[in-house]
N, CA, C and O atoms as CSV, one atom per row, in Angstrom:
chain,resi,resn,atom,element,x,y,z
A,1,MET,N,N,31.741,-1.120,45.303
A,1,MET,CA,C,31.855,-2.030,46.413
A,1,MET,C,C,32.970,-1.601,47.350
A,1,MET,O,O,32.844,-1.695,48.571
A,2,LEU,N,N,34.070,-1.126,46.762
A,2,LEU,CA,C,35.183,-0.658,47.578
A,2,LEU,C,C,34.786,0.592,48.352
A,2,LEU,O,O,35.180,0.759,49.506
A,3,ASN,N,N,34.016,1.463,47.731
A,3,ASN,CA,C,33.554,2.674,48.408
A,3,ASN,C,C,32.635,2.345,49.582
A,3,ASN,O,O,32.651,3.043,50.596
A,4,ASP,N,N,31.833,1.285,49.451
A,4,ASP,CA,C,30.940,0.895,50.540
A,4,ASP,C,C,31.734,0.470,51.766
A,4,ASP,O,O,31.344,0.776,52.893
A,5,LYS,N,N,32.851,-0.236,51.559
A,5,LYS,CA,C,33.680,-0.671,52.687
A,5,LYS,C,C,34.338,0.534,53.365
A,5,LYS,O,O,34.427,0.596,54.591
A,6,ARG,N,N,34.795,1.490,52.552
A,6,ARG,CA,C,35.423,2.688,53.123
A,6,ARG,C,C,34.399,3.487,53.944
A,6,ARG,O,O,34.714,3.999,55.019
A,7,ARG,N,N,33.188,3.584,53.426
A,7,ARG,CA,C,32.145,4.302,54.155
A,7,ARG,C,C,31.821,3.601,55.469
A,7,ARG,O,O,31.591,4.253,56.487
A,8,ALA,N,N,31.804,2.301,55.445
A,8,ALA,CA,C,31.485,1.549,56.651
A,8,ALA,C,C,32.582,1.716,57.697
A,8,ALA,O,O,32.291,1.710,58.893
A,9,LEU,N,N,33.832,1.864,57.277
A,9,LEU,CA,C,34.942,1.992,58.208
A,9,LEU,C,C,35.137,3.420,58.701
A,9,LEU,O,O,35.711,3.633,59.770
A,10,SER,N,N,34.674,4.384,57.947
A,10,SER,CA,C,34.895,5.770,58.347
A,10,SER,C,C,34.001,6.122,59.536
A,10,SER,O,O,32.870,5.651,59.660
A,11,ILE,N,N,34.544,6.952,60.386
A,11,ILE,CA,C,33.799,7.378,61.568
A,11,ILE,C,C,33.255,8.770,61.285
A,11,ILE,O,O,34.015,9.709,61.044
A,12,GLU,N,N,31.962,8.892,61.316
A,12,GLU,CA,C,31.347,10.185,61.057
A,12,GLU,C,C,31.365,11.008,62.342
A,12,GLU,O,O,31.044,10.497,63.414
A,13,PRO,N,N,31.740,12.278,62.233
A,13,PRO,CA,C,31.736,13.108,63.445
A,13,PRO,C,C,30.302,13.357,63.902
A,13,PRO,O,O,29.406,13.607,63.097
A,14,SER,N,N,30.119,13.284,65.183
A,14,SER,CA,C,28.774,13.527,65.706
A,14,SER,C,C,28.550,15.037,65.790
A,14,SER,O,O,29.378,15.769,66.332
A,15,ILE,N,N,27.463,15.474,65.266
A,15,ILE,CA,C,27.131,16.896,65.279
A,15,ILE,C,C,26.089,17.104,66.370
A,15,ILE,O,O,24.951,16.646,66.262
A,16,GLU,N,N,26.504,17.810,67.429
A,16,GLU,CA,C,25.603,18.057,68.547
A,16,GLU,C,C,25.336,19.550,68.644
A,16,GLU,O,O,26.228,20.355,68.375
A,17,PRO,N,N,24.153,19.924,69.015
A,17,PRO,CA,C,23.880,21.355,69.202
A,17,PRO,C,C,24.628,21.858,70.439
A,17,PRO,O,O,24.902,21.078,71.351
A,18,PRO,N,N,24.955,23.130,70.480
A,18,PRO,CA,C,25.647,23.660,71.657
A,18,PRO,C,C,24.752,23.548,72.885
A,18,PRO,O,O,23.528,23.615,72.771
A,19,PRO,N,N,25.353,23.378,74.048
A,19,PRO,CA,C,24.534,23.234,75.256
A,19,PRO,C,C,23.747,24.509,75.540
A,19,PRO,O,O,24.228,25.618,75.306
A,20,LEU,N,N,22.558,24.336,76.035
A,20,LEU,CA,C,21.704,25.476,76.354
A,20,LEU,C,C,21.982,25.914,77.788
A,20,LEU,O,O,21.507,25.303,78.744
A,21,CYS,N,N,22.756,26.975,77.914
A,21,CYS,CA,C,23.018,27.517,79.244
A,21,CYS,C,C,22.966,29.033,79.150
A,21,CYS,O,O,23.423,29.622,78.170
A,22,VAL,N,N,22.418,29.643,80.152
A,22,VAL,CA,C,22.275,31.092,80.172
A,22,VAL,C,C,23.130,31.623,81.306
A,22,VAL,O,O,22.990,31.204,82.455
A,23,MET,N,N,24.030,32.562,80.969
A,23,MET,CA,C,24.898,33.143,81.982
A,23,MET,C,C,24.172,34.309,82.644
A,23,MET,O,O,23.491,35.090,81.981
A,24,ALA,N,N,24.327,34.412,83.946
A,24,ALA,CA,C,23.717,35.519,84.683
A,24,ALA,C,C,24.557,36.777,84.490
A,24,ALA,O,O,25.773,36.694,84.314
A,25,ALA,N,N,23.920,37.923,84.522
A,25,ALA,CA,C,24.629,39.191,84.376
A,25,ALA,C,C,25.449,39.457,85.628
A,25,ALA,O,O,25.042,39.107,86.735
A,26,LYS,N,N,26.617,40.084,85.442
A,26,LYS,CA,C,27.459,40.422,86.583
A,26,LYS,C,C,26.843,41.584,87.344
A,26,LYS,O,O,26.189,42.453,86.768
A,27,SER,N,N,27.066,41.577,88.652
A,27,SER,CA,C,26.548,42.681,89.453
A,27,SER,C,C,27.499,43.869,89.366
A,27,SER,O,O,28.676,43.713,89.039
A,28,LYS,N,N,26.982,45.048,89.659
A,28,LYS,CA,C,27.811,46.248,89.629
A,28,LYS,C,C,28.721,46.258,90.846
A,28,LYS,O,O,28.409,45.656,91.873
A,29,ALA,N,N,29.850,46.948,90.720
A,29,ALA,CA,C,30.796,47.046,91.826
A,29,ALA,C,C,30.193,47.867,92.960
A,29,ALA,O,O,29.368,48.751,92.727
A,30,LYS,N,N,30.609,47.569,94.185
A,30,LYS,CA,C,30.097,48.308,95.340
A,30,LYS,C,C,30.760,49.669,95.466
A,30,LYS,O,O,30.182,50.582,96.056
A,31,THR,N,N,31.970,49.825,94.920
A,31,THR,CA,C,32.666,51.108,94.975
A,31,THR,C,C,32.961,51.588,93.559
A,31,THR,O,O,33.055,50.789,92.627
A,32,ILE,N,N,33.106,52.907,93.408
A,32,ILE,CA,C,33.446,53.487,92.113
A,32,ILE,C,C,34.643,54.414,92.283
A,32,ILE,O,O,34.874,54.959,93.362
A,33,LEU,N,N,35.393,54.584,91.209
A,33,LEU,CA,C,36.515,55.515,91.213
A,33,LEU,C,C,36.006,56.897,90.835
A,33,LEU,O,O,35.245,57.058,89.880
A,34,VAL,N,N,36.441,57.892,91.602
A,34,VAL,CA,C,36.055,59.270,91.313
A,34,VAL,C,C,37.302,60.141,91.317
A,34,VAL,O,O,38.336,59.773,91.875
A,35,LYS,N,N,37.182,61.293,90.688
A,35,LYS,CA,C,38.287,62.241,90.624
A,35,LYS,C,C,37.928,63.440,91.485
A,35,LYS,O,O,36.850,64.014,91.337
A,36,LEU,N,N,38.843,63.825,92.399
A,36,LEU,CA,C,38.655,65.017,93.218
A,36,LEU,C,C,39.434,66.144,92.566
A,36,LEU,O,O,40.662,66.086,92.495
A,37,VAL,N,N,38.742,67.165,92.092
A,37,VAL,CA,C,39.351,68.265,91.344
A,37,VAL,C,C,39.460,69.487,92.247
A,37,VAL,O,O,38.534,69.807,92.993
A,38,SER,N,N,40.599,70.162,92.169
A,38,SER,CA,C,40.849,71.352,92.982
A,38,SER,C,C,39.924,72.490,92.573
A,38,SER,O,O,39.706,72.731,91.385
A,39,THR,N,N,39.376,73.193,93.578
A,39,THR,CA,C,38.538,74.355,93.289
A,39,THR,C,C,39.383,75.602,93.048
A,39,THR,O,O,38.841,76.662,92.735
A,40,ALA,N,N,40.713,75.488,93.190
A,40,ALA,CA,C,41.597,76.619,92.909
A,40,ALA,C,C,41.859,76.754,91.406
A,40,ALA,O,O,42.639,77.608,90.985
A,41,GLN,N,N,41.209,75.915,90.603
A,41,GLN,CA,C,41.313,75.952,89.135
A,41,GLN,C,C,42.739,75.758,88.635
A,41,GLN,O,O,43.124,76.344,87.623
A,42,THR,N,N,43.535,74.933,89.340
A,42,THR,CA,C,44.906,74.667,88.906
A,42,THR,C,C,44.987,73.446,88.009
A,42,THR,O,O,46.007,73.227,87.355
A,43,GLY,N,N,43.932,72.648,87.968
A,43,GLY,CA,C,43.950,71.426,87.174
A,43,GLY,C,C,44.474,70.234,87.950
A,43,GLY,O,O,44.499,69.120,87.427
A,44,TYR,N,N,44.897,70.450,89.203
A,44,TYR,CA,C,45.410,69.352,90.022
A,44,TYR,C,C,44.234,68.525,90.540
A,44,TYR,O,O,43.190,69.076,90.888
A,45,PHE,N,N,44.407,67.191,90.590
A,45,PHE,CA,C,43.334,66.320,91.064
A,45,PHE,C,C,43.904,65.099,91.761
A,45,PHE,O,O,45.054,64.720,91.539
A,46,TYR,N,N,43.093,64.495,92.597
A,46,TYR,CA,C,43.364,63.213,93.238
A,46,TYR,C,C,42.326,62.224,92.717
A,46,TYR,O,O,41.235,62.625,92.312
A,47,THR,N,N,42.661,60.935,92.726
A,47,THR,CA,C,41.665,59.906,92.443
A,47,THR,C,C,41.468,59.086,93.701
A,47,THR,O,O,42.419,58.813,94.434
A,48,THR,N,N,40.243,58.700,93.942
A,48,THR,CA,C,39.916,57.906,95.116
A,48,THR,C,C,38.676,57.078,94.816
A,48,THR,O,O,38.028,57.272,93.788
A,49,SER,N,N,38.351,56.168,95.702
A,49,SER,CA,C,37.138,55.368,95.534
A,49,SER,C,C,36.153,55.725,96.638
A,49,SER,O,O,36.537,56.139,97.732
A,50,ARG,N,N,34.881,55.554,96.323
A,50,ARG,CA,C,33.824,55.807,97.302
A,50,ARG,C,C,32.711,54.798,97.056
A,50,ARG,O,O,32.625,54.220,95.973
A,51,PRO,N,N,31.854,54.582,98.059
A,51,PRO,CA,C,30.723,53.674,97.855
A,51,PRO,C,C,29.799,54.189,96.750
A,51,PRO,O,O,29.586,55.394,96.619
A,52,ARG,N,N,29.267,53.280,95.975
A,52,ARG,CA,C,28.407,53.652,94.848
A,52,ARG,C,C,27.187,54.449,95.310
A,52,ARG,O,O,26.771,55.389,94.631
A,53,LEU,N,N,26.622,54.090,96.435
A,53,LEU,CA,C,25.406,54.749,96.903
A,53,LEU,C,C,25.694,55.896,97.862
A,53,LEU,O,O,24.761,56.525,98.361
A,54,GLY,N,N,26.954,56.177,98.127
A,54,GLY,CA,C,27.297,57.243,99.057
A,54,GLY,C,C,27.123,58.623,98.449
A,54,GLY,O,O,26.845,58.766,97.258
A,55,GLU,N,N,27.290,59.636,99.290
A,55,GLU,CA,C,27.179,61.017,98.826
A,55,GLU,C,C,28.436,61.422,98.068
A,55,GLU,O,O,29.467,60.755,98.156
A,56,LYS,N,N,28.345,62.521,97.322
A,56,LYS,CA,C,29.505,63.027,96.587
A,56,LYS,C,C,30.559,63.507,97.567
A,56,LYS,O,O,30.233,64.054,98.621
A,57,LEU,N,N,31.832,63.301,97.218
A,57,LEU,CA,C,32.924,63.666,98.110
A,57,LEU,C,C,33.299,65.137,97.953
A,57,LEU,O,O,33.349,65.668,96.843
A,58,VAL,N,N,33.560,65.775,99.081
A,58,VAL,CA,C,34.108,67.130,99.124
A,58,VAL,C,C,35.134,67.100,100.243
A,58,VAL,O,O,34.783,66.835,101.393
A,59,ARG,N,N,36.407,67.368,99.927
A,59,ARG,CA,C,37.483,67.252,100.906
A,59,ARG,C,C,38.408,68.454,100.834
A,59,ARG,O,O,38.585,69.063,99.779
A,60,MET,N,N,38.998,68.785,101.983
A,60,MET,CA,C,40.087,69.761,102.029
A,60,MET,C,C,41.381,68.969,101.879
A,60,MET,O,O,41.706,68.141,102.730
A,61,LYS,N,N,42.113,69.219,100.812
A,61,LYS,CA,C,43.372,68.520,100.570
A,61,LYS,C,C,44.402,69.522,100.070
A,61,LYS,O,O,44.077,70.655,99.714
A,62,TYR,N,N,45.648,69.076,100.054
A,62,TYR,CA,C,46.752,69.949,99.673
A,62,TYR,C,C,46.882,70.019,98.157
A,62,TYR,O,O,46.911,68.990,97.482
A,63,ASP,N,N,46.960,71.230,97.628
A,63,ASP,CA,C,47.195,71.463,96.204
A,63,ASP,C,C,48.611,72.014,96.068
A,63,ASP,O,O,48.851,73.163,96.438
A,64,PRO,N,N,49.556,71.230,95.548
A,64,PRO,CA,C,50.950,71.670,95.478
A,64,PRO,C,C,51.190,72.829,94.510
A,64,PRO,O,O,52.214,73.505,94.604
A,65,LYS,N,N,50.271,73.064,93.593
A,65,LYS,CA,C,50.474,74.164,92.642
A,65,LYS,C,C,50.255,75.525,93.286
A,65,LYS,O,O,50.896,76.500,92.893
A,66,VAL,N,N,49.352,75.611,94.278
A,66,VAL,CA,C,49.156,76.869,95.001
A,66,VAL,C,C,49.775,76.800,96.396
A,66,VAL,O,O,49.751,77.781,97.139
A,67,LYS,N,N,50.328,75.641,96.748
A,67,LYS,CA,C,51.035,75.405,98.014
A,67,LYS,C,C,50.175,75.699,99.236
A,67,LYS,O,O,50.636,76.311,100.200
A,68,GLN,N,N,48.930,75.259,99.187
A,68,GLN,CA,C,48.059,75.382,100.354
A,68,GLN,C,C,46.918,74.370,100.255
A,68,GLN,O,O,46.699,73.763,99.206
A,69,HIS,N,N,46.202,74.201,101.353
A,69,HIS,CA,C,45.050,73.318,101.371
A,69,HIS,C,C,43.852,74.051,100.766
A,69,HIS,O,O,43.536,75.179,101.146
A,70,VAL,N,N,43.202,73.390,99.825
A,70,VAL,CA,C,42.017,73.965,99.186
A,70,VAL,C,C,40.927,72.899,99.139
A,70,VAL,O,O,41.183,71.726,99.409
A,71,LEU,N,N,39.736,73.305,98.800
A,71,LEU,CA,C,38.603,72.400,98.697
A,71,LEU,C,C,38.687,71.619,97.384
A,71,LEU,O,O,38.913,72.201,96.323
A,72,PHE,N,N,38.507,70.314,97.461
A,72,PHE,CA,C,38.471,69.445,96.286
A,72,PHE,C,C,37.064,68.872,96.188
A,72,PHE,O,O,36.523,68.383,97.180
A,73,THR,N,N,36.470,68.926,95.007
A,73,THR,CA,C,35.122,68.400,94.801
A,73,THR,C,C,35.170,67.239,93.817
A,73,THR,O,O,36.073,67.139,92.986
A,74,GLU,N,N,34.184,66.373,93.932
A,74,GLU,CA,C,34.141,65.167,93.108
A,74,GLU,C,C,33.675,65.474,91.692
A,74,GLU,O,O,32.762,66.270,91.477
A,75,SER,N,N,34.325,64.821,90.733
A,75,SER,CA,C,33.847,64.832,89.352
A,75,SER,C,C,34.041,63.431,88.797
A,75,SER,O,O,34.776,62.630,89.375
A,76,LYS,N,N,33.389,63.130,87.685
A,76,LYS,CA,C,33.455,61.791,87.114
A,76,LYS,C,C,34.786,61.556,86.421
A,76,LYS,O,O,35.397,62.481,85.887
A,77,MET,N,N,35.228,60.293,86.437
A,77,MET,CA,C,36.422,59.895,85.691
A,77,MET,C,C,36.028,59.787,84.223
A,77,MET,O,O,34.931,59.327,83.910
A,78,LYS,N,N,36.907,60.204,83.325
A,78,LYS,CA,C,36.625,60.114,81.889
A,78,LYS,C,C,37.313,58.926,81.300
A,78,LYS,O,O,37.198,58.678,80.099
């Protein structure tokens, strides 16, 4: 009889299922980071961003290891 009173007074936690919601996938960034590597084979590089749908970058930039402007071509960041 005492247990019946305790059961009546106790508050049972309500068990609810988790809400049904679906998250949308994130869109890809409009720009990407790329590495411009020196064609003088010195290992020197610059990092820059370019549009995702744009063409690959090729720039004349200064390479301090050979102390002159050389062609830098795009390669992927690792």
